[in-house]
C-alpha positions as CSV (number, residue, x, y, z in Angstrom):
1,M,7.4,-32.0,-29.1
2,K,4.5,-32.1,-26.6
3,K,7.0,-32.9,-23.9
4,M,9.2,-29.9,-24.8
5,I,6.1,-27.6,-24.8
6,S,5.1,-28.9,-21.3
7,I,8.6,-28.3,-20.0
8,L,8.7,-24.8,-21.4
9,A,5.3,-24.0,-20.0
10,G,6.4,-25.3,-16.6
11,I,9.5,-23.1,-16.7
12,F,7.5,-20.0,-17.7
13,T,5.0,-20.7,-14.9
14,L,7.9,-20.9,-12.3
15,L,9.4,-17.7,-13.6
16,A,6.0,-15.9,-13.4
17,V,5.5,-17.1,-9.8
18,F,9.0,-16.1,-8.9
19,A,8.6,-12.6,-10.5
20,A,5.3,-12.1,-8.7
21,Y,6.8,-13.2,-5.4
22,T,9.9,-11.0,-5.6
23,S,7.8,-8.0,-6.8
24,A,5.3,-8.3,-3.9
25,A,8.2,-8.8,-1.4
26,S,9.9,-5.6,-2.4
27,K,6.7,-3.5,-1.8
28,P,6.5,-1.6,1.5
29,T,4.0,-2.4,4.3
30,F,2.7,0.4,6.6
31,S,0.5,-0.1,9.6
32,I,-1.6,2.7,11.2
33,T,-4.0,3.3,14.0
34,P,-6.6,6.0,14.6
35,S,-4.0,7.9,16.6
36,S,-1.2,7.7,14.0
37,S,0.5,10.8,12.5
38,T,0.6,11.5,8.8
39,Y,3.5,9.9,6.8
40,K,6.6,12.0,7.7
41,N,4.3,14.7,9.0
42,V,3.3,15.8,5.6
43,M,0.0,17.7,5.1
44,T,-0.2,18.9,8.8
45,N,0.3,22.5,7.5
46,Y,-2.8,22.4,5.4
47,S,-5.4,24.9,6.5
48,T,-8.0,22.1,6.5
49,Y,-6.0,19.9,8.8
50,N,-7.7,19.7,12.2
51,K,-8.9,17.2,14.8
52,Y,-11.9,16.3,12.5
53,T,-9.8,15.7,9.3
54,K,-6.6,14.3,10.9
55,Q,-7.4,10.6,10.1
56,Y,-8.4,11.5,6.6
57,Y,-4.9,13.1,6.1
58,V,-3.2,10.2,7.8
59,L,-4.8,7.7,5.3
60,R,-4.2,10.0,2.4
61,S,-0.6,10.6,3.2
62,Y,0.1,6.8,3.4
63,L,-1.9,6.1,0.2
64,E,0.0,8.8,-1.7
65,E,3.3,7.4,-0.5
66,L,2.3,3.9,-1.6
67,E,1.4,5.3,-5.0
68,K,4.8,6.9,-5.3
69,R,6.5,3.6,-4.5
70,G,4.4,1.7,-7.0
71,G,2.2,-0.2,-4.5
72,G,2.4,-1.9,-1.2
73,T,0.2,-2.7,1.8
74,L,-1.6,-0.4,4.2
75,I,-2.8,-2.1,7.3
76,L,-5.5,-0.4,9.3
77,N,-5.4,-1.6,12.9
78,S,-8.7,-1.8,14.8
79,G,-10.4,1.4,15.8
80,T,-12.7,4.0,14.5
81,Y,-11.5,6.1,11.6
82,T,-13.4,9.3,10.7
83,I,-13.1,10.0,7.0
84,P,-14.9,13.2,6.0
85,N,-13.7,13.1,2.4
86,T,-13.2,10.7,-0.5
87,L,-9.9,9.0,-0.6
């Protein structure tokens, strides 16, 4: 009986690891720099979009896209990002 429980626990562990791996693998990865444009140029028509708020809207657009897709990774390449608002 103990052997059967150990085998089942091992199988469930493998299934959990496989499910986590395939779930993470299907999530998108975006990489941006301080000079990147917003995701698909959304938010550029906002009245508050300007040279001072551009990087805020770039980050916000990618974060909102990742939220729509159910997660993923956003890589910020080195540089200085000016963020005048809370994300």
